[in-house]
C-alpha positions, -999 to +999 in steps of 0.1 A: -069+090-150-050+122-147-031+131-116-015+096-113+023+097-111+039+081-143+057+055-122+024+043-107+005+045-140+031+026-160+046+003-133+013-009-118-003-013-152+024-037-164+030-056-131-005-058-115-003-096-113+032-096-100+020-071-073-007-095-061+018-124-059+049-105-045+035-080-020+030-092+016-004-094+032-010-077+067-007-090+102-039-103+119-034-078+147-044-051+123-080-064+126-080-055+162-064-021+153-091-014+127-119-024+152-105-004+182-085+025+169-106+033+138-139+021+154-147+000+123-176-025+131-200-046+111-222-017+103-195+009+095-190+023+060-154+023+049-136+038+018-103+019+008-085+046-011-058+034-036-070-001-031-046-016-056-053-053-062-073-056-029-047-070-006-057-048+023-094-047+013-095-083+018-086-078+056-113-052+059-140-078+046-134-096+079-147-067+098-174-050+076-190-057+042-197-020+036-167-011+016-161+012-013-127+005-029-112+033-051-084+028-074-072+049-104-051+023-123-072+001-147-050-029-146-050-029-108-089-027-107-090-057-131-068-076-106-089-065-078-121-077-094-104-112-099-095-113-062-126-099-048-154-101-073-182-094-047-168-059-038-173-026-056-140-010-070-144+023-087-122+045-107-111+076-088-083+095-071-078+108-036-085+144-051-118+131-066-134+102-045-165+090-062-190+094-033-213+118-015-202+140+014-198+126+048-207+090+039-177+071+054-171+061+091-134+056+081-111+059+052-081+036+049-050+039+027-027+009+027+007+013+008-008+043-010-009+077+008+026+088-002+014+087-038-011+115-033+000+132+000-014+168-005-037+193+011-062+187-018-063+150-010-068+155+027-096+180+020-114+154-002-109+127+024-123+151+050-153+157+029-160+120+025-158+113+062-187+117+087-179+142+114-165+116+139-146+098+111-112+083+112-084+081+086-060+052+088-027+050+069-009+017+067+025+007+054+044-025+054+080-013+059+109-036+050+131-044+080+165-032+067+183-043+098+185-077+080+215-075+056+200-090+026+169-068+029+192-038+030+210-051-001+177-051-020+173-015-011+207-008-024+198-024-058+165-005-060+175+030-047+194+042-079+163+040-100+139+058-076+142+092-092+112+115-082+089+087-074+070+095-041+081+071-014+071+064+023+106+062+036+115+099+028+087+111+051+076+138+027+040+126+029+039+139+065+041+175+052+005+174+040-008+172+076-009+209+088-036+204+115-064+219+093-084+187+085-070+160+109-056+156+143-020+146+151-014+109+144-013+080+168+012+054+157+009+016+162+035-009+149+032-047+143+059-072+133+051-093+102+069-118+080+060-126+044+067-163+042+071-181+008+097-191-018+124-166-027+108-161-061+075-151-045+085-130-016+117-114-029+120-115-066+083-106-073+084-081-044+112-061-061+099-064-096+064-051-085+079-018-072+066+009-093+097+026-106+114-008-112+084-021-132+084+012-152+120+009-162+131+003-199+135-034-207+173-035-205+174-018-171+146-038-158+165-070-167+196-057-150+177-053-117+163-088-121+199-103-126+210-085-095+182-097-074+186-134-086+224-131-079+217-119-044+193-148-039+217-173-053+247-161-034+234-152+000+239-180+027+205-172+043+186-175+009+203-198-014+195-232+003+162-226+019+129-238+005+111-209+021+121-173+030+106-152+057+108-115+045+107-093+076+085-062+078+073-037+104+037-028+097+032+009+106-005+020+112-013+057+117-047+069+130-060+105+123-092+119+137-112+140+114-115+177+128-147+196+124 
């Protein structure tokens, strides 16, 4: 699939299973946000764009069965099918959504919009939505006020390169007021609880630009993360770890 950043294509192709295991789910409070802010109900039609392995899609299934998942990376689609075999997941990109015009009541993008933030993508999302449709962008943002979380960021940042990221805010530049209203932001606290291997090590190793590194550099990152886990007093003795996040959810109204 053309138009997919090389970090996403390579990294997510090699670490799709690790992504499923290491990435956090989403707070239950998002169900209320989806129902009230995005007006998603049992009869609503939703496109989950950049659906990945289906982590966010699974949350949507508690509200509506009418979901079209779209994901460009084949390995991620294969993992999606294993996790959610009853749902449709189609190959496609934000610039070429495989659907007719004005078919969706809502489009959601979880952990994804920064990859394809452009006027072309917003034009295509606008085309796919019904006139009163809503766009929801969701990210689980690491709480770097916690020292060991900040240390993980210090390990990863040198390898970021030109990879599109949520934290730099460049994705906001795509919104010029042509296709969508100004956003309404809602925030939720969330902790991903599990073993350090699950919620820390696999979380880091599933980051696209880390997974895409040459073997030697990838192994070096793995050693640094394991050393942090083994040496930090909040991590080394615990059977479980609570990885803190703030879930940020942005609502945009489709403009005529």
